[in-house]
C-alpha positions in Angstrom: -0.4 0.3 -0.2 1.1 3.4 -0.6 0.7 6.8 1.4 -0.5 10.8 -0.2 -1.1 13.7 0.8 -4.9 14.6 0.0 -4.0 15.8 -3.0 -2.9 12.5 -4.1 0.6 14.1 -3.7 3.5 11.0 -1.9 4.3 10.7 1.4 8.3 11.1 2.5 7.2 8.8 5.6 5.3 5.7 3.7 4.0 4.5 7.2 0.5 5.6 8.6 0.3 8.7 10.0 -2.7 9.2 11.7 -2.7 5.8 13.9 0.6 7.3 14.7 0.1 10.4 15.9 -3.5 8.6 17.7 -1.2 6.3 19.5 1.2 8.7 20.2 -1.3 11.1 21.7 -2.1 7.4 24.4 0.9 7.3 24.4 1.6 11.1 26.5 -1.6 10.7 27.8 -0.2 7.9 29.9 3.2 8.9 30.3 3.2 12.6 31.5 1.0 11.9 34.5 3.8 8.9 35.6 6.2 10.7 34.9 4.7 13.7 36.3 4.4 11.9 39.7 7.8 11.0 39.6 9.8 14.5 39.5 6.9 15.4 42.5 8.3 12.4 44.6 12.1 13.3 43.5 11.3 16.9 44.7 9.4 15.8 48.2 12.4 13.4 48.8 14.8 16.4 48.4 12.4 18.7 50.3 12.7 15.7 53.1 16.2 16.1 53.1 17.0 19.5 53.0 14.6 20.0 56.1 16.4 17.4 57.8 20.1 19.2 57.5 17.9 22.5 58.4 16.4 20.8 61.4 19.7 19.2 62.3 22.4 22.3 61.5 19.8 23.6 64.4 19.6 21.4 66.8 23.7 20.7 67.2 23.5 24.7 67.6 21.2 25.2 70.0 23.3 22.2 72.1 26.5 24.6 71.8 25.1 27.6 72.6 23.5 25.8 76.0 26.9 24.7 76.6 28.1 27.9 76.0 25.5 29.1 78.6 26.0 27.2 81.1 30.0 27.8 81.2 30.0 30.9 81.3 27.0 30.8 83.8 28.8 28.3 86.7 32.0 30.9 86.2 30.1 32.6 89.0 28.8 29.3 91.3 32.4 27.8 91.9 31.3 25.1 93.8 31.5 21.0 92.5 28.1 20.6 93.1 26.9 23.1 90.8 30.1 21.5 88.3 28.8 18.2 88.7 24.6 19.6 87.7 26.3 21.6 84.5 28.1 18.1 82.9 24.7 16.4 83.7 22.7 18.8 82.3 25.3 18.8 79.0 25.1 15.4 79.3 21.3 15.2 79.2 21.1 17.4 76.4 23.2 15.6 74.3 21.9 12.6 74.3 18.8 14.3 74.2 20.2 15.7 71.0 21.3 12.8 68.9 18.4 10.8 69.9 15.5 13.1 67.7 18.4 13.1 65.3 18.3 9.7 65.2 14.7 9.4 65.0 14.2 12.4 62.1 17.2 9.5 60.3 15.2 6.6 60.3 11.9 8.4 59.6 13.9 9.7 56.5 15.2 7.2 55.3 11.5 5.1 55.4 10.6 8.1 53.2 13.7 8.5 51.3 13.2 4.3 50.8 9.7 3.7 50.1 9.1 7.5 47.5 12.4 5.6 45.9 11.0 2.4 45.7 7.8 4.1 44.1 10.1 6.0 41.7 11.5 2.9 40.1 8.5 1.3 39.9 7.7 4.5 37.7 10.6 4.5 36.0 9.9 0.6 35.0 6.2 1.7 33.8 7.5 4.5 31.7 10.5 2.0 30.4 7.5 0.0 29.6 5.9 3.0 27.6 8.4 4.0 25.8 9.1 0.7 24.1 7.3 -0.3 21.9 6.5 3.5 20.7 10.1 4.1 20.4 10.5 1.1 18.1 8.6 1.6 15.5 7.3 5.2 15.4 9.9 7.4 15.6 10.7 8.7 12.0 13.9 9.0 9.8 16.4 8.1 13.1 19.9 7.4 12.4 20.6 3.8 13.1 23.5 1.3 14.4 23.0 -1.6 14.3 25.9 -4.3 16.0 25.0 -7.8 15.8 27.5 -10.5 17.3 27.6 -14.6 17.2 27.8 -17.3 19.7 27.5 -21.3 19.6 24.3 -20.3 21.8 22.9 -17.5 20.4 22.4 -14.4 17.8 22.1 -10.8 19.7 23.0 -7.6 20.4 21.9 -4.4 20.0 20.8 -1.6 17.9 21.5 2.3 18.5 19.0 4.8 17.5 19.0 8.8 16.9 18.0 11.9 16.7 18.1 15.0 17.5 19.3 14.6 20.7 17.8 12.3 21.5 19.4 8.3 21.8 18.4 5.0 22.6 19.3 1.7 23.1 17.8 -2.2 22.2 19.3 -5.3 23.1 18.2 -7.9 20.6 18.2 -11.2 19.9 18.0 -12.4 16.5 15.9 -16.7 15.7 18.9 -18.3 14.3 21.8 -19.9 14.7 24.3 -20.4 13.9 24.1 -18.4 10.2 26.1 -19.4 7.5 26.2 -16.9 4.2 24.5 -19.6 2.4 21.3 -18.8 3.6 21.4 -14.8 1.5 23.2 -15.9 -1.6 23.7 -19.4 -3.3 27.4 -19.4 -3.6 29.8 -16.2 -3.3 34.0 -17.0 -2.9 36.9 -14.7 -3.2 39.9 -14.6 -4.9 43.2 -15.8 -2.6 46.8 -16.8 -3.4 47.3 -20.4 -4.0 50.6 -23.0 -4.0 50.1 -24.7 -7.2 52.2 -27.1 -9.7 53.8 -30.5 -10.0 57.6 -29.5 -9.9 57.9 -26.3 -9.5 55.5 -24.7 -6.9 54.3 -21.2 -7.4 51.9 -18.4 -6.7 48.3 -18.1 -8.6 45.1 -17.5 -7.6 42.2 -19.6 -6.7 38.6 -19.1 -5.7 37.3 -20.0 -2.0 33.8 -20.5 -1.7 32.9 -18.9 1.4 29.4 -19.9 0.6 29.1 -22.8 4.4 31.2 -19.2 6.5 29.2 -18.6 9.6 28.3 -15.2 10.2 30.1 -14.0 13.1 29.5 -10.1 13.6 27.3 -7.6 11.2 27.5 -4.2 11.9 25.8 -1.2 10.1 25.7 2.2 10.2 27.4 4.4 7.7 30.0 1.7 6.8 29.0 -1.2 6.8 30.9 -4.4 8.4 30.9 -8.1 8.2 33.2 -10.7 9.8 33.3 -13.8 8.9 34.9 -17.5 9.8 34.8 -21.3 8.8 33.7 -24.1 10.7 36.3 -24.5 12.6 37.4 -21.2 12.9 40.7 -21.4 11.2 39.7 -19.0 8.7 38.5 -15.7 8.5 37.1 -13.4 6.0 36.8 -9.7 6.7 34.5 -7.2 4.6 34.3 -3.6 5.5 32.1 -1.2 3.4 32.1 2.9 3.0 29.6 4.3 1.2 29.2 2.7 -2.3 30.6 -1.3 -2.7 33.1 -0.1 -5.1 35.1 1.1 -2.0 35.2 -2.6 0.0 37.4 -3.9 2.2 38.0 -8.0 1.9 40.6 -8.5 4.5 41.2 -13.2 4.3 43.1 -14.5 7.0 44.6 -17.8 7.2 48.0 -17.8 8.4 48.7 -14.7 7.2 46.4 -11.6 6.1 46.5 -10.8 2.9 44.4 -7.7 2.5 42.6 -9.1 -1.6 41.5 -5.3 -2.5 44.3 -3.6 -2.3 46.2 -6.5 -4.8 46.1 -5.9 -8.0 46.4 -8.7 -9.4 43.2 -10.3 -6.6 41.3 -7.6 -7.0 39.7 -7.7 -10.6 38.6 -11.3 -9.6 36.4 -9.7 -6.8 32.4 -10.5 -8.2 31.0 -6.8 -6.6 27.4 -7.8 -7.8 27.5 -11.0 -5.1 29.2 -8.7 -2.6 26.6 -5.8 -3.6 23.9 -9.0 -2.8 25.5 -10.4 0.0 25.4 -7.2 2.0 21.3 -6.0 1.1 20.4 -9.3 2.0 21.7 -8.9 5.1 20.9 -5.8 6.2 17.0 -6.6 5.1 17.4 -9.5 7.4 18.0 -8.2 10.3 15.7 -5.2 9.6 13.1 -7.8 9.8 10.8 -8.1 12.8 10.4 -11.2 12.2 13.3 -12.2 12.7 14.1 -11.1 15.9 13.0 -13.3 18.5 13.5 -10.7 21.3 13.9 -6.4 21.9 14.3 -4.8 25.2 15.2 -1.4 25.6 18.3 -0.7 27.8 18.4 3.0 28.1 16.7 6.5 26.6 18.8 9.3 26.7 19.4 12.8 26.0 22.5 14.5 25.8 24.1 11.5 27.0 21.9 11.7 30.3 19.8 9.3 31.1 16.4 10.5 30.5 14.1 8.8 32.2 16.0 8.9 36.4 17.0 12.5 35.0 13.3 13.1 34.8 13.6 14.2 30.9 11.0 12.2 29.5 8.5 15.4 28.2 11.8 16.4 26.6 12.4 13.6 24.7 8.5 14.0 23.9 9.1 17.4 22.6 11.6 16.1 20.6 9.5 13.9 18.4 6.6 16.3 18.1 8.5 18.5 16.4 9.3 15.8 14.1 5.7 14.8 14.0 4.5 18.6 14.1 6.8 18.3 10.3 4.6 16.4 8.7 1.7 17.6 10.0 2.4 21.6 8.2 3.0 19.0 5.1 -0.4 17.6 5.9 -1.8 20.4 5.8 -0.1 22.3 3.3 -0.9 19.8 1.1 -4.6 19.2 1.9 -7.1 21.0 1.3 -8.7 21.0 5.1 -7.9 24.1 8.3 -9.9 21.5 10.5 -8.6 17.9 9.7 -5.9 16.3 9.4 -5.9 13.9 6.6 -4.1 11.8 4.3 -4.9 8.3 1.9 -3.6 5.1 1.8 -4.5 3.6 -1.4 -4.3 -0.4 -1.4 -3.5 -2.8 -4.4 -6.4 -2.7 -5.8 -6.1 1.6 -6.2 -9.1 2.0 -4.2 -8.1 5.3 -1.9 -9.2 5.4 1.7 -9.5 8.6 3.4 -8.2 8.7 7.7 -8.0 11.6 8.8 -8.0 12.5 13.1 -10.2 16.3 13.6 -7.5 18.9 15.2 -10.2 19.7 17.7 -9.9 16.2 18.9 -5.7 16.3 19.2 -5.8 20.3 20.5 -8.6 18.6 23.4 -6.6 15.7 24.4 -3.4 17.7 24.5 -4.9 20.0 26.1 -5.8 18.2 29.1 -2.6 17.9 30.0 -2.4 21.9 30.8 1.0 23.9 30.4 2.6 20.5 29.0 0.4 19.9 26.7 -0.3 23.2 25.4 3.2 23.3 24.9 3.4 20.0 22.5 0.4 22.0 20.4 2.6 24.8 19.3 5.3 21.9 18.4 3.0 20.3 16.4 2.0 23.4 14.5 -1.6 23.7 15.0 -2.2 27.0 16.5 
């Protein structure tokens, strides 16, 4: 299916944006009250800690001043019984002060523990809500994938980022071991080999690496692929920067051979098959059907933990700005100023209009108070 604006111009984002916008509103309505409650609890903890420090300081000052006063007063009464009474009063005062401080600290620790437990539960609620949303409903993110294989599993991490917002998922895939031949029927690389019946001399031969096992995949602006044979005695490292013609292929046996830097071996490299292998690998790691599990492990704004530091609203603002750009495009390419409308074209060329009223979006966000009004502005609905 294809998604177009109301004037039939194809949308740059080929997703049901209206569904995503509705899900975004649901997400905001759930997440903001949780974060605001967490902020309130953290603020309460800080206030109680400050109160404890202030009262402790005052009580210590009282004890010190009482001691000084008794010292000055006792100088006028140079009697042993007076001295004993002075010492007893000081001892009683110090003991009382320390007892009061101890009880206050116990109460503070109890409040802090209960509040932090509650904040921790809220943080997990926030992470749970963020996990599916950030995975599929943020557009045009910069993505870095690092996949590694062991004997037991194929797993790795995917880091996504946009405008200072960065988040990471731990991923497990459903196949291990993963062999090259799953992605291309046959592929070989040129290597040097000793040949000849009488005089052994170097000659070029094609090494079939179709049975090699994939050990590592890195995918960002550069693509890296590490392979090895079943015994682990031979390895192939492939790196591609931007275009396939810039690929680097390293073969490691008893020694390392840079195939693509060798003027005799380079012409024998099948770059067409290499391109197909990499394309199919990228499709595999992007295909959700191949993922057994994904867990959101971190959300950061400018390298700070956004959940712990209560900056999820700032994360929401970054995403809302992106959604606002799309809303502006929809309104510019539409015929209604009261509704956000797109069209879905299905296989038989049937066109279905999908829409949400601007009033509905504004009313839902307005109900959240000042934060909601700020989001309305970022969605360009003012």
